[in-house]
C-alpha positions in Angstrom: 6.3 10.0 -3.4 3.9 8.9 -0.7 0.2 8.4 -1.2 -1.5 7.5 2.1 -4.9 7.0 3.5 -3.7 8.2 6.9 -4.2 11.6 8.4 -2.0 14.5 7.4 0.0 14.4 10.6 0.9 10.7 10.3 1.8 10.9 6.5 3.8 14.1 7.0 5.8 12.6 10.0 6.6 9.5 8.0 7.5 11.4 4.8 9.8 13.8 6.7 11.5 10.9 8.5 12.3 9.0 5.3 13.1 12.1 3.2 10.0 12.0 0.9 9.5 15.4 -0.6 6.0 14.9 -2.1 3.2 13.3 -0.2 -0.5 13.1 -0.2 -2.7 12.1 2.8 -6.3 11.0 3.1 -6.0 9.7 -0.4 -9.1 7.5 -0.1 -7.5 4.6 -2.0 -8.6 2.7 -4.0 -10.2 5.8 -5.5 -8.0 7.3 -8.2 -8.3 11.1 -7.4 -4.7 11.6 -6.2 -3.3 9.2 -8.7 -4.6 11.4 -11.5 -3.2 14.5 -9.8 0.2 12.9 -9.6 0.1 11.9 -13.3 -0.7 15.5 -14.3 1.6 17.2 -11.8 4.7 15.1 -12.5 4.0 14.1 -16.1 4.2 10.3 -15.2 2.7 7.4 -17.1 1.3 4.5 -15.0 3.9 2.1 -16.4 6.6 4.3 -14.9 5.2 3.9 -11.4 5.3 1.1 -8.8 3.1 1.0 -5.7 4.4 -0.6 -2.5 1.6 -1.4 -0.2 0.6 -3.7 2.6 -3.1 -4.2 2.0 -4.9 -6.0 -0.8 -8.2 -4.0 -0.6 -6.8 -0.5 -0.6 -3.3 -0.7 -2.2 -3.5 -3.6 -4.6 -7.0 -2.8 -5.8 -5.9 0.8 -6.3 -2.9 -0.4 -8.4 -5.0 -2.7 -10.5 -7.5 0.1 -11.2 -4.6 2.4 -12.1 -2.9 -0.1 -14.4 0.4 0.0 -12.4 2.7 -2.6 -11.0 2.7 -3.4 -7.3 4.7 -4.9 -4.5 2.8 -6.3 -1.6 4.7 -6.2 1.7 4.0 -7.4 5.2 2.5 -4.6 7.3 5.2 -3.1 9.6 2.8 -2.1 12.3 0.7 -5.3 12.3 -3.0 -5.7 11.4 -5.3 -2.7 11.8 -8.5 -4.1 13.3 -10.3 -0.8 13.0 -12.2 -2.0 9.9 -13.3 -5.5 10.6 -15.2 -5.8 7.3 -12.0 -5.0 5.3 -10.1 -7.5 7.4 -12.7 -10.2 6.8 -12.8 -9.5 3.0 -9.0 -9.5 2.8 -8.9 -12.9 4.6 -11.4 -14.3 2.1 -9.3 -13.0 -0.8 -6.1 -14.4 0.7 -7.9 -17.8 1.1 -9.1 -17.8 -2.5 -5.6 -16.8 -3.8 -4.0 -19.6 -1.7 -6.5 -22.2 -3.1 -5.4 -21.1 -6.6 -1.7 -21.4 -5.5 -1.2 -17.7 -6.3 -0.4 -16.1 -3.0 -0.2 -17.3 0.6 -0.7 -14.7 3.3 2.5 -14.4 5.4 4.6 -16.6 3.1 7.0 -13.8 2.6 8.0 -11.9 5.7 11.1 -10.4 7.2 12.2 -13.9 8.3 15.8 -14.5 7.4 16.4 -10.9 6.4 15.8 -9.4 9.9 15.1 -6.0 8.5 15.6 -2.9 10.7 12.5 -0.8 11.1 14.1 2.0 13.1 13.3 4.4 10.3 9.6 4.2 11.2 
């Protein structure tokens, strides 16, 4: 299942390309509206779901509010500079997490794995 903040066209194109049958666009994460719809529609419990996301502010905050597990990945398309405030806030959060020896931005990346992103 795909839950995206992107426009319908972008989410739909990605979902079709990777074979995802159920997808939601313009989800306005970290709000929980679509999360609640998914829980009701598919009869899921939050502990049965894992969110894979590339942003702390939208994806990880969403997951924490929903009481789910998360996997934070390196963005495939690079940094989106369209919202400078979010980028600044994320940088501050990464800095604070690094100071606490919890998470270092960019520590895990494709590095030795040389992943193939042709699917995108």
